[in-house]
N, C-alpha and C positions, 0 to 999 in steps of 0.2 A: 381489822377488817371493818368495812363500812356496812353496819347492819341495815341501813336504810336501803341498801342496794339488794338486800335479800329478804326484806319483809314480804309478808303475805297481802293478799287483797281480798276485800269483801264486795258484794254486789248489793246495792240497794235499789229497790223497785217502787215507783209511784205509779199504781194502777189507778187510773181515773175513768170516770164515765166517758169522757170524750178523748182524752189522750193518755199515753203511757210513756214513762220515762225510766230508764234502766240505766244506772251508772256504776261504774267500778272505781273502788278508792283503794288507796294504799292503807292497810290496817294499822300502821303505826302512826303515819302523819295525817290521815284522812285527806290527803290530797286527790283531787279527782283525776283518774287516769283515762277514762273513757267514758262518754255518755251518748245514748241513742234514744231518740224521741220518734213515737209513731202513733197513728191514731188507733183508738181502742176499737172501733167498729162494734159497739155494744149492741147494735140492732142485729148482729149475727148471733147473739146469745152466748153465754159463758163458755160453753166447750170450745168454740172457735177462738174466743179471746184467750182462752188457756193455750191453745195451740200456738198461737201468735207469741204469746209471752214465752213459752218454751224455746221458740225459734230465736228470739232476741236475746234472751239470756245466753243461749248457746254462742251467740255472736259476740257478746260482751265477756264472757267468762274467759279467765286466764288459767294458765296451768298452776299457778299458786293461789287461786281463789279458794277461800276456806270456809265460806258461808254466804247465805243469801237471806236478806231481809226484805220484806214486802209490805207495803202500806195499801190498804184497800178501803174505798168509801163505803163502809158498812160496818156491821157488828161481828167480831170474831170470837168464837169460843175460846176461852183463855188456855185451856189444857190441851186441846187438839190442834188449834190453829185451823179449824174449819170455819167456813163462812156460815154465820147465822142468818144475816140479811145483807143484801146489796142492792138497794132499790133501782140504782142506775144501769145495772147490767142484768138483763133477765136471765134466768137460769143458774143462778150462783148459789142460791139458798141451800145449805147443807153440804156444799162441795168440800171435800177434804183437801184443802189447797196445800197446807203444810205437808201432809202425808205424800201427797202426789208429786210434789217438787222434790221431796227428800229422796223418793224412790227413783225419780228420774234423774237426779243430779249426784246422788250419794254424797251429799253435803247437808250439814245442819242448816235448817230453814226456820225462820221465825216470822210469823204473820201478825200483823196488828193494824188497828184502825189508822187511817191516814193522817188524821189531825193529832194522834198520839205521836207519830213519827215527826210531824212538824214540830210540835212542842218539844220533844226530846232534843232535836238538834238545835233549837233556838236556845233552849235551857243551857245546853253543854258548850255550844260554839257560837252562839249569836246574841241577841239582845238580853237574853236572861243570864248570861255567864256571870257567875259571881253571887247569883240570887238563890236563896235556899228554897223558896216556894214559888213556883212559877206556873201560871195559868196561860194557856195558848187558846186563841180564838180564831178560827178560820172561817171568813165570810166570803164565800164564792158562790157557785151555784146553789149550795146548802150552807148550814153553819155547823161547824164542828168544834170540838175542844179537846184539850188535854191537860193533864196536871202532872208536874214533875216536882217531887219533893226529895231534896237532898240528892239531886242527880239521878233519881230513879222514878220511872213512870208509875203513877198510881193508877191501877186498873180496876180495883173493886173485886168484890167476891167472884162475879161471873165473867170479869173482863170487860164489862159494859160501862165502866164510870166515864165521866166527863162527857157524855153525850149533852153538851149545853145547848145544841140546837132544839132539843126536845124538852128543855125546861119550860115550864108554862110562863108567858109574860102577861097575857091578858086572856085568862081562861074564857073560853066559849065567845071570844070577840076578835077573830081575825080581822084584819083591816081590808079585806076585800071579800067578794063572794066566794065560798069555797065549800065543798063537800065536807071537809074535815074542820070542825069548829074548835079544835083544841086551843087554838090562839098561843102556840108555842114560839119560841124565839125564832125559829127558821121561817115562820109564816110573816114575820115582821121585818128580819134583817138580812136574810139571804138576798143575794143578787137577783133570783128569780122573784122574790116577793117585792123587792124594790122597783123592778121592772113592771109589776103589775100595779104598784102604787102610784107610779109615775111613767105612764106609757109614753111620754115624750122624750124620755132619756134614750140615748144612742149607745152609751158606754158607762161603765160603773162610776166614773168621775162625775158625771153629770148630776147624780144623785145629790151630791154635796157641793159642787162647784157651780158658779154663776147663777142664771136666773131660770134654767130650765124646770129645775124641781125645788124652787126656792121654798115652796109651801111645806115641803117634806122635812127640811133641815131641822127644825125645832122638834118635831116629832121624833125623828131618829136620834137626836141627841139625848131626848128624854128616855127613850126605850133602851138605848145603850147604857145609860146611867142606872136604869133599873136593873140591868143584868149585872153590872159592877157591883152594885150595892148587894145583890144576892150572893154573888160569888165572894165578896169580901166579907160579909158576916158569916159565910160559911167556912171559907178556908183561910181568910187573912193572909192572901198572897203578898208576897214581896213586889211582884211585877206581873201585869197582865200584857200580853204581846199580841197584837192583831195582824193576821195575815189574810191572804186571799184578795181578789180584785176589790171587792166592796170593803173589806178590812182595811186595806191600804188607803183607801180614800177617806178614811176617818182621820187619819194621822195629822191632817192640818187643822184639826178641830178639836184636840184634846183639851185646850183652854176652855171652850164652850162646854164640853162634857164635864169638866171639872166644876165648872159653875153650876151646872145641873145637878151635880152629885151633892152639892151643899144642900138642896131642898129635900134630899132623900135619905142621906146617911145619918146615922145617930150622931148627935152632937159629940165632938172630940174623938169620934172614931178615926184611927189613921187609915189613910187612903193609899192603896198600892201605886207604884210607878205605872205608868201607861206608856207603851212603847210599839213601835212598827217592827215588824220582822226585818231582820237584817240579811238573811241568807237567801239567795236565790234559789238554791238547791235544798231547802230544809227538808222536802218531803223525802227525797231519795237519800240524802245524807242521813236523816234520821232513821230511816229504814235499814241502811247499812249498819248503824250504830246498834240496832237490835241484836246483831249477832256477834258483837264484841263483848269481852268480858267487862263487867261493870265494876 
């Protein structure tokens, strides 16, 4: 009997502040069977977003679907799967997302941070495959992160580990006028931040290509190097994988970043590999992987 013909399916959801993707995968091969993308309409607040989510999951769900994984742009309570914070979608704080989805669909549900999902997929099936300690960095609208050790997500005691965007980079000295003076990584290296630092840019690639934002390049290379130094001395990762629109724009500049690292790393300290994300569907794929046996 061909077991592949009778394998179950799992659903992975990437809930973003701007758009949402819902994909169904074969649970044995992880081959994508169907994917639907739609605007999130975050301005309508989370209860309406949740209703839209229910509708599209219903459309994608199959009779053989055995679980649903969902990645969200915020902090998730580790034990309950409730949303702790979600800055891009008003009205989400405290929402018991896992409980409500399980009640609605009568299936196991796992909820996690979207950058964790990205890193899990890249570690198991993408650029980090074969590496024991993988650190993922997503540089899009914000900056997120994930850590996978020996094939398993490291979430920390409360489930809030790897919030790399909120590590302090230059405390008290953000690169532009801001009410928040933390000077964290997100204030320097997110797409939003880069847009404020070089208002002439029309697309993420402009920050690091051509002459539009040429003044910004050495600053960004240095700041990325600082982040890598901190992660390397803390975790000693085998590989650091960059994703997101701004993150992918870095991939042509790893040589410059490595040169900058020489000025900041301790002498003879081993450097991790640096890589660009390989999977186009890492966020939904990683979410689906959450509900598969590890």
